[in-house]
C-alpha positions as protocol buffer text, in pm:
chain_id: "A"
residue {
  index: 1
  type: MET
  ca { x: -1492 y: 20 z: 171 }
}
residue {
  index: 2
  type: ASP
  ca { x: -1403 y: 366 z: 44 }
}
residue {
  index: 3
  type: ARG
  ca { x: -1065 y: 538 z: 81 }
}
residue {
  index: 4
  type: GLY
  ca { x: -1147 y: 689 z: 420 }
}
residue {
  index: 5
  type: GLU
  ca { x: -1258 y: 354 z: 557 }
}
residue {
  index: 6
  type: LEU
  ca { x: -947 y: 193 z: 412 }
}
residue {
  index: 7
  type: LEU
  ca { x: -718 y: 440 z: 588 }
}
residue {
  index: 8
  type: ALA
  ca { x: -906 y: 383 z: 914 }
}
residue {
  index: 9
  type: ALA
  ca { x: -879 y: 4 z: 875 }
}
residue {
  index: 10
  type: ILE
  ca { x: -503 y: 18 z: 822 }
}
residue {
  index: 11
  type: ALA
  ca { x: -455 y: 265 z: 1108 }
}
residue {
  index: 12
  type: ASP
  ca { x: -667 y: 48 z: 1339 }
}
residue {
  index: 13
  type: ALA
  ca { x: -461 y: -259 z: 1248 }
}
residue {
  index: 14
  type: ARG
  ca { x: -144 y: -70 z: 1352 }
}
residue {
  index: 15
  type: PRO
  ca { x: 88 y: -272 z: 1125 }
}
residue {
  index: 16
  type: GLY
  ca { x: 435 y: -328 z: 1261 }
}
residue {
  index: 17
  type: PRO
  ca { x: 756 y: -304 z: 1056 }
}
residue {
  index: 18
  type: VAL
  ca { x: 756 y: -677 z: 974 }
}
residue {
  index: 19
  type: ASP
  ca { x: 384 y: -703 z: 892 }
}
residue {
  index: 20
  type: VAL
  ca { x: 266 y: -707 z: 531 }
}
residue {
  index: 21
  type: VAL
  ca { x: -22 y: -481 z: 430 }
}
residue {
  index: 22
  type: TYR
  ca { x: -217 y: -600 z: 126 }
}
residue {
  index: 23
  type: VAL
  ca { x: -448 y: -345 z: -39 }
}
residue {
  index: 24
  type: GLU
  ca { x: -665 y: -401 z: -343 }
}
residue {
  index: 25
  type: ARG
  ca { x: -915 y: -200 z: -541 }
}
residue {
  index: 26
  type: ARG
  ca { x: -1210 y: -330 z: -740 }
}
residue {
  index: 27
  type: GLY
  ca { x: -1382 y: -41 z: -912 }
}
residue {
  index: 28
  type: GLU
  ca { x: -1424 y: 215 z: -634 }
}
residue {
  index: 29
  type: ASP
  ca { x: -1420 y: -42 z: -351 }
}
residue {
  index: 30
  type: TYR
  ca { x: -1107 y: -113 z: -150 }
}
residue {
  index: 31
  type: SER
  ca { x: -1016 y: -392 z: 87 }
}
residue {
  index: 32
  type: CYS
  ca { x: -709 y: -474 z: 286 }
}
residue {
  index: 33
  type: ARG
  ca { x: -549 y: -734 z: 505 }
}
residue {
  index: 34
  type: VAL
  ca { x: -255 y: -705 z: 743 }
}
residue {
  index: 35
  type: THR
  ca { x: -56 y: -1024 z: 792 }
}
residue {
  index: 36
  type: SER
  ca { x: 237 y: -1121 z: 1006 }
}
residue {
  index: 37
  type: PRO
  ca { x: 545 y: -1283 z: 848 }
}
residue {
  index: 38
  type: GLU
  ca { x: 418 y: -1628 z: 949 }
}
residue {
  index: 39
  type: GLU
  ca { x: 87 y: -1594 z: 760 }
}
residue {
  index: 40
  type: PRO
  ca { x: 43 y: -1663 z: 388 }
}
residue {
  index: 41
  type: LEU
  ca { x: 8 y: -1359 z: 163 }
}
residue {
  index: 42
  type: LEU
  ca { x: -333 y: -1290 z: 18 }
}
residue {
  index: 43
  type: LEU
  ca { x: -419 y: -1207 z: -341 }
}
residue {
  index: 44
  type: GLY
  ca { x: -767 y: -1141 z: -462 }
}
residue {
  index: 45
  type: GLY
  ca { x: -932 y: -1091 z: -126 }
}
residue {
  index: 46
  type: GLY
  ca { x: -1101 y: -1429 z: -149 }
}
residue {
  index: 47
  type: ALA
  ca { x: -1347 y: -1305 z: -411 }
}
residue {
  index: 48
  type: GLY
  ca { x: -1215 y: -1544 z: -675 }
}
residue {
  index: 49
  type: GLU
  ca { x: -1129 y: -1283 z: -938 }
}
residue {
  index: 50
  type: PHE
  ca { x: -822 y: -1066 z: -962 }
}
residue {
  index: 51
  type: PRO
  ca { x: -865 y: -709 z: -841 }
}
residue {
  index: 52
  type: ASP
  ca { x: -818 y: -410 z: -1072 }
}
residue {
  index: 53
  type: VAL
  ca { x: -502 y: -310 z: -881 }
}
residue {
  index: 54
  type: TRP
  ca { x: -325 y: -433 z: -571 }
}
residue {
  index: 55
  type: LEU
  ca { x: -24 y: -357 z: -358 }
}
residue {
  index: 56
  type: TYR
  ca { x: 181 y: -525 z: -89 }
}
residue {
  index: 57
  type: TRP
  ca { x: 360 y: -295 z: 154 }
}
residue {
  index: 58
  type: SER
  ca { x: 578 y: -347 z: 456 }
}
residue {
  index: 59
  type: GLY
  ca { x: 746 y: -78 z: 659 }
}
residue {
  index: 60
  type: ASP
  ca { x: 723 y: 150 z: 956 }
}
residue {
  index: 61
  type: TRP
  ca { x: 360 y: 267 z: 986 }
}
residue {
  index: 62
  type: PRO
  ca { x: 350 y: 601 z: 1172 }
}
residue {
  index: 63
  type: ALA
  ca { x: 93 y: 481 z: 1426 }
}
residue {
  index: 64
  type: ASP
  ca { x: 101 y: 795 z: 1641 }
}
residue {
  index: 65
  type: ASP
  ca { x: 117 y: 1057 z: 1365 }
}
residue {
  index: 66
  type: PRO
  ca { x: -210 y: 1101 z: 1170 }
}
residue {
  index: 67
  type: ASP
  ca { x: -52 y: 1353 z: 929 }
}
residue {
  index: 68
  type: ARG
  ca { x: 225 y: 1110 z: 833 }
}
residue {
  index: 69
  type: GLN
  ca { x: -32 y: 829 z: 808 }
}
residue {
  index: 70
  type: ARG
  ca { x: -226 y: 1033 z: 553 }
}
residue {
  index: 71
  type: GLU
  ca { x: 91 y: 1115 z: 355 }
}
residue {
  index: 72
  type: LEU
  ca { x: 204 y: 752 z: 352 }
}
residue {
  index: 73
  type: PHE
  ca { x: -145 y: 629 z: 264 }
}
residue {
  index: 74
  type: ASP
  ca { x: -182 y: 875 z: -25 }
}
residue {
  index: 75
  type: ASP
  ca { x: 162 y: 778 z: -155 }
}
residue {
  index: 76
  type: LEU
  ca { x: 83 y: 405 z: -136 }
}
residue {
  index: 77
  type: LEU
  ca { x: -241 y: 445 z: -327 }
}
residue {
  index: 78
  type: ALA
  ca { x: -77 y: 667 z: -588 }
}
residue {
  index: 79
  type: GLU
  ca { x: 188 y: 399 z: -636 }
}
residue {
  index: 80
  type: MET
  ca { x: -79 y: 131 z: -663 }
}
residue {
  index: 81
  type: GLU
  ca { x: -267 y: 328 z: -928 }
}
residue {
  index: 82
  type: THR
  ca { x: 38 y: 329 z: -1157 }
}
residue {
  index: 83
  type: MET
  ca { x: -54 y: -35 z: -1232 }
}
residue {
  index: 84
  type: VAL
  ca { x: -347 y: 92 z: -1438 }
}
residue {
  index: 85
  type: THR
  ca { x: -231 y: 439 z: -1542 }
}
residue {
  index: 86
  type: GLY
  ca { x: 120 y: 343 z: -1645 }
}
residue {
  index: 87
  type: GLY
  ca { x: 253 y: 647 z: -1462 }
}
residue {
  index: 88
  type: ASP
  ca { x: 616 y: 675 z: -1361 }
}
residue {
  index: 89
  type: ARG
  ca { x: 672 y: 747 z: -993 }
}
residue {
  index: 90
  type: CYS
  ca { x: 1048 y: 711 z: -999 }
}
residue {
  index: 91
  type: ARG
  ca { x: 1196 y: 960 z: -757 }
}
residue {
  index: 92
  type: TRP
  ca { x: 1555 y: 928 z: -875 }
}
residue {
  index: 93
  type: SER
  ca { x: 1714 y: 1163 z: -1121 }
}
residue {
  index: 94
  type: PRO
  ca { x: 1843 y: 986 z: -1434 }
}
residue {
  index: 95
  type: GLU
  ca { x: 2168 y: 1182 z: -1388 }
}
residue {
  index: 96
  type: GLU
  ca { x: 2236 y: 1033 z: -1045 }
}
residue {
  index: 97
  type: PRO
  ca { x: 2504 y: 764 z: -1070 }
}
residue {
  index: 98
  type: TRP
  ca { x: 2447 y: 405 z: -960 }
}
residue {
  index: 99
  type: PRO
  ca { x: 2448 y: 287 z: -688 }
}
residue {
  index: 100
  type: ARG
  ca { x: 2214 y: 537 z: -530 }
}
residue {
  index: 101
  type: GLN
  ca { x: 2359 y: 740 z: -244 }
}
residue {
  index: 102
  type: HIS
  ca { x: 2160 y: 903 z: 36 }
}
């Protein structure tokens, strides 16, 4: 599936805060699976080979807010792509002392 279909699949699954969303990309094709905490995690989508990139995510999916869904989705895929680009998506300033405070 393409990115639009992937977003629709995740939105249709309506993952809850304890569910795990697995997303993978092989070339330009994406796939995903949403699992509950009782189910085993998936890697490789059953195709037998490792994907180019993959991501597990769990959190509060904004089921009733399409704009936030798009923002979260774009952020998740950008994070996933750092596996191949080597990009740094750290959002913390190096000058901020540890432990982080909000």
